[in-house]
LODRENBA-950582 format. One record per atom (N, C-alpha, C, O): x, y, z; atom name; residue in one letter; residue number from 1. Coordinates in Angstrom, 2 decimals, decimal comma. Layout:
BEGIN
R       px       py       pz  name  resn  resi
R        X        Y        Z    CA     a   NUM
...
This chain:
BEGIN
R       px       py       pz  name  resn  resi
R   -99,43   108,30    41,54     N     m     1
R   -98,22   108,67    40,84    CA     m     1
R   -97,74   107,48    40,03     C     m     1
R   -98,04   106,33    40,37     O     m     1
R   -97,01   107,73    39,00     N     a     2
R   -96,50   106,68    38,14    CA     a     2
R   -94,99   106,83    37,99     C     a     2
R   -94,40   107,83    38,41     O     a     2
R   -94,39   105,84    37,38     N     l     3
R   -92,98   105,93    37,05    CA     l     3
R   -92,85   106,34    35,60     C     l     3
R   -93,80   106,24    34,82     O     l     3
R   -91,66   106,80    35,24     N     k     4
R   -91,35   107,11    33,85    CA     k     4
R   -90,00   106,49    33,53     C     k     4
R   -89,22   106,19    34,43     O     k     4
R   -89,74   106,30    32,27     N     i     5
R   -88,45   105,77    31,84    CA     i     5
R   -87,70   106,93    31,20     C     i     5
R   -88,19   107,57    30,27     O     i     5
R   -86,51   107,20    31,71     N     t     6
R   -85,72   108,33    31,26    CA     t     6
R   -84,96   108,00    29,98     C     t     6
R   -84,97   106,86    29,51     O     t     6
R   -84,31   109,02    29,43     N     d     7
R   -83,51   108,84    28,22    CA     d     7
R   -82,29   107,96    28,45     C     d     7
R   -81,59   107,62    27,50     O     d     7
R   -82,03   107,59    29,69     N     d     8
R   -80,91   106,68    29,99    CA     d     8
R   -81,23   105,25    29,55     C     d     8
R   -80,34   104,40    29,54     O     d     8
R   -82,49   104,98    29,20     N     c     9
R   -82,92   103,65    28,79    CA     c     9
R   -82,07   103,14    27,63     C     c     9
R   -81,84   103,86    26,66     O     c     9
R   -81,61   101,90    27,74     N     v    10
R   -80,83   101,26    26,68    CA     v    10
R   -81,68   100,25    25,91     C     v    10
R   -81,15    99,47    25,11     O     v    10
R   -82,98   100,25    26,14     N     a    11
R   -83,94    99,38    25,44    CA     a    11
R   -83,57    97,91    25,53     C     a    11
R   -83,65    97,17    24,55     O     a    11
R   -83,16    97,48    26,73     N     c    12
R   -82,77    96,08    26,92    CA     c    12
R   -83,99    95,17    27,08     C     c    12
R   -83,91    93,97    26,80     O     c    12
R   -85,11    95,73    27,52     N     g    13
R   -86,35    94,97    27,61    CA     g    13
R   -86,59    94,20    28,89     C     g    13
R   -87,60    93,52    29,00     O     g    13
R   -85,70    94,27    29,88     N     v    14
R   -85,90    93,49    31,10    CA     v    14
R   -87,07    94,00    31,95     C     v    14
R   -87,62    93,24    32,74     O     v    14
R   -87,45    95,24    31,78     N     c    15
R   -88,55    95,80    32,57    CA     c    15
R   -89,92    95,33    32,10     C     c    15
R   -90,82    95,13    32,92     O     c    15
R   -90,08    95,16    30,83     N     m    16
R   -91,40    94,90    30,25    CA     m    16
R   -92,11    93,68    30,84     C     m    16
R   -93,27    93,79    31,22     O     m    16
R   -91,46    92,52    30,94     N     p    17
R   -92,17    91,36    31,51    CA     p    17
R   -92,41    91,45    33,01     C     p    17
R   -93,20    90,68    33,56     O     p    17
R   -91,74    92,38    33,69     N     e    18
R   -91,90    92,53    35,13    CA     e    18
R   -93,15    93,32    35,51     C     e    18
R   -93,60    93,23    36,65     O     e    18
R   -93,72    94,08    34,58     N     c    19
R   -94,86    94,94    34,88    CA     c    19
R   -96,14    94,11    35,00     C     c    19
R   -96,56    93,48    34,03     O     c    19
R   -96,77    94,11    36,18     N     p    20
R   -97,96    93,29    36,38    CA     p    20
R   -99,22    93,82    35,68     C     p    20
R  -100,21    93,10    35,55     O     p    20
R   -99,19    95,08    35,23     N     v    21
R  -100,36    95,67    34,58    CA     v    21
R  -100,09    96,04    33,12     C     v    21
R  -100,88    96,75    32,50     O     v    21
R   -98,98    95,55    32,58     N     n    22
R   -98,62    95,80    31,18    CA     n    22
R   -98,62    97,27    30,80     C     n    22
R   -99,13    97,65    29,75     O     n    22
R   -98,04    98,10    31,67     N     a    23
R   -97,99    99,54    31,42    CA     a    23
R   -96,77    99,95    30,60     C     a    23
R   -96,66   101,12    30,22     O     a    23
R   -95,86    99,02    30,32     N     i    24
R   -94,63    99,36    29,61    CA     i    24
R   -94,74    98,92    28,16     C     i    24
R   -95,13    97,78    27,87     O     i    24
R   -94,39    99,83    27,24     N     s    25
R   -94,40    99,49    25,82    CA     s    25
R   -93,05    99,81    25,20     C     s    25
R   -92,25   100,58    25,74     O     s    25
R   -92,80    99,18    24,06     N     e    26
R   -91,52    99,29    23,39    CA     e    26
R   -91,56   100,38    22,33     C     e    26
R   -92,57   100,59    21,67     O     e    26
R   -90,44   101,09    22,20     N     g    27
R   -90,26   102,11    21,18    CA     g    27
R   -88,77   102,28    20,99     C     g    27
R   -88,02   101,32    21,13     O     g    27
R   -88,33   103,49    20,66     N     d    28
R   -86,89   103,74    20,60    CA     d    28
R   -86,28   103,47    21,97     C     d    28
R   -85,21   102,88    22,09     O     d    28
R   -87,00   103,93    23,00     N     i    29
R   -86,73   103,54    24,37    CA     i    29
R   -88,07   103,03    24,89     C     i    29
R   -89,10   103,25    24,26     O     i    29
R   -88,07   102,37    26,02     N     y    30
R   -89,32   101,88    26,57    CA     y    30
R   -90,07   103,03    27,22     C     y    30
R   -89,47   104,01    27,67     O     y    30
R   -91,40   102,91    27,29     N     v    31
R   -92,26   103,97    27,79    CA     v    31
R   -93,25   103,37    28,77     C     v    31
R   -93,77   102,27    28,55     O     v    31
R   -93,51   104,08    29,86     N     i    32
R   -94,51   103,65    30,84    CA     i    32
R   -95,75   104,51    30,67     C     i    32
R   -95,67   105,74    30,68     O     i    32
R   -96,90   103,89    30,50     N     d    33
R   -98,17   104,59    30,41    CA     d    33
R   -98,57   105,03    31,82     C     d    33
R   -98,90   104,19    32,66     O     d    33
R   -98,53   106,32    32,07     N     a    34
R   -98,80   106,86    33,40    CA     a    34
R  -100,22   106,57    33,87     C     a    34
R  -100,46   106,49    35,07     O     a    34
R  -101,16   106,42    32,95     N     k    35
R  -102,55   106,13    33,32    CA     k    35
R  -102,73   104,69    33,78     C     k    35
R  -103,67   104,38    34,51     O     k    35
R  -101,83   103,82    33,36     N     t    36
R  -101,93   102,40    33,68    CA     t    36
R  -101,04   102,00    34,85     C     t    36
R  -101,38   101,11    35,63     O     t    36
R   -99,89   102,66    34,99     N     c    37
R   -98,89   102,31    36,01    CA     c    37
R   -99,46   102,47    37,42     C     c    37
R  -100,04   103,50    37,76     O     c    37
R   -99,30   101,44    38,22     N     v    38
R   -99,73   101,47    39,63    CA     v    38
R   -98,53   101,34    40,57     C     v    38
R   -98,70   101,11    41,77     O     v    38
R   -97,32   101,51    40,03     N     e    39
R   -96,08   101,38    40,80    CA     e    39
R   -96,01   100,04    41,53     C     e    39
R   -95,38    99,92    42,58     O     e    39
R   -96,66    99,03    40,96     N     c    40
R   -96,70    97,66    41,50    CA     c    40
R   -97,44    97,54    42,83     C     c    40
R   -97,37    96,51    43,49     O     c    40
R   -98,16    98,60    43,22     N     k    41
R   -98,94    98,53    44,47    CA     k    41
R  -100,00    97,45    44,33     C     k    41
R  -100,74    97,42    43,35     O     k    41
R  -100,06    96,58    45,32     N     g    42
R  -100,99    95,47    45,30    CA     g    42
R  -100,42    94,23    44,62     C     g    42
R  -101,05    93,17    44,64     O     g    42
R   -99,24    94,35    44,03     N     y    43
R   -98,58    93,24    43,36    CA     y    43
R   -97,23    92,91    43,98     C     y    43
R   -96,90    91,75    44,20     O     y    43
R   -96,44    93,96    44,25     N     h    44
R   -95,09    93,81    44,80    CA     h    44
R   -94,85    94,91    45,82     C     h    44
R   -95,60    95,88    45,88     O     h    44
R   -93,82    94,75    46,62     N     g    45
R   -93,50    95,74    47,64    CA     g    45
R   -92,90    97,02    47,10     C     g    45
R   -92,93    98,05    47,77     O     g    45
R   -92,36    96,97    45,89     N     s    46
R   -91,77    98,14    45,26    CA     s    46
R   -91,85    97,96    43,74     C     s    46
R   -92,09    96,85    43,27     O     s    46
R   -91,67    99,03    42,98     N     p    47
R   -91,75    98,92    41,53    CA     p    47
R   -90,69    97,97    40,95     C     p    47
R   -89,49    98,20    41,09     O     p    47
R   -91,16    96,90    40,31     N     k    48
R   -90,25    95,88    39,78    CA     k    48
R   -89,41    96,41    38,63     C     k    48
R   -88,25    96,01    38,48     O     k    48
R   -89,96    97,30    37,80     N     c    49
R   -89,18    97,81    36,67    CA     c    49
R   -87,93    98,52    37,18     C     c    49
R   -86,85    98,37    36,61     O     c    49
R   -88,09    99,30    38,24     N     a    50
R   -86,96   100,02    38,82    CA     a    50
R   -85,94    99,05    39,43     C     a    50
R   -84,73    99,29    39,36     O     a    50
R   -86,42    97,96    40,01     N     e    51
R   -85,52    96,98    40,61    CA     e    51
R   -84,65    96,29    39,57     C     e    51
R   -83,47    96,04    39,82     O     e    51
R   -85,21    95,98    38,41     N     v    52
R   -84,47    95,19    37,42    CA     v    52
R   -83,71    96,02    36,40     C     v    52
R   -82,87    95,48    35,69     O     v    52
R   -83,99    97,30    36,31     N     c    53
R   -83,35    98,14    35,29    CA     c    53
R   -81,85    98,27    35,56     C     c    53
R   -81,45    98,74    36,63     O     c    53
R   -81,02    97,86    34,59     N     p    54
R   -79,57    97,90    34,81    CA     p    54
R   -78,97    99,31    34,77     C     p    54
R   -77,83    99,50    35,21     O     p    54
R   -79,71   100,30    34,26     N     v    55
R   -79,18   101,65    34,17    CA     v    55
R   -80,01   102,66    34,97     C     v    55
R   -79,86   103,87    34,80     O     v    55
R   -80,87   102,17    35,85     N     d    56
R   -81,70   103,02    36,70    CA     d    56
R   -82,52   104,05    35,91     C     d    56
R   -82,64   105,20    36,32     O     d    56
R   -83,09   103,61    34,78     N     a    57
R   -83,87   104,52    33,94    CA     a    57
R   -85,32   104,64    34,40     C     a    57
R   -86,01   105,56    33,96     O     a    57
R   -85,80   103,77    35,26     N     c    58
R   -87,18   103,84    35,76    CA     c    58
R   -87,18   104,71    37,01     C     c    58
R   -86,66   104,33    38,06     O     c    58
R   -87,78   105,88    36,89     N     q    59
R   -87,75   106,87    37,95    CA     q    59
R   -89,16   107,39    38,24     C     q    59
R   -90,05   107,28    37,39     O     q    59
R   -89,37   107,96    39,42     N     p    60
R   -90,67   108,58    39,71    CA     p    60
R   -90,97   109,68    38,71     C     p    60
R   -90,07   110,43    38,32     O     p    60
R   -92,21   109,78    38,29     N     a    61
R   -92,60   110,79    37,29    CA     a    61
R   -92,71   112,16    37,92     C     a    61
R   -93,03   113,13    37,23     O     a    61
């Protein structure tokens, strides 16, 4: 399973450098590539993008 970024995203960019597999890209809002996202398994105890997002826009897909 992967995470997705909802329309609540304010495009602040704090999630992008936290992704260990570079699954997040920039657009009008940020987007997580579901094929690349590993939910930080093997890197962190929980998804870092969700931890740092100030508006809770990183949610389970």
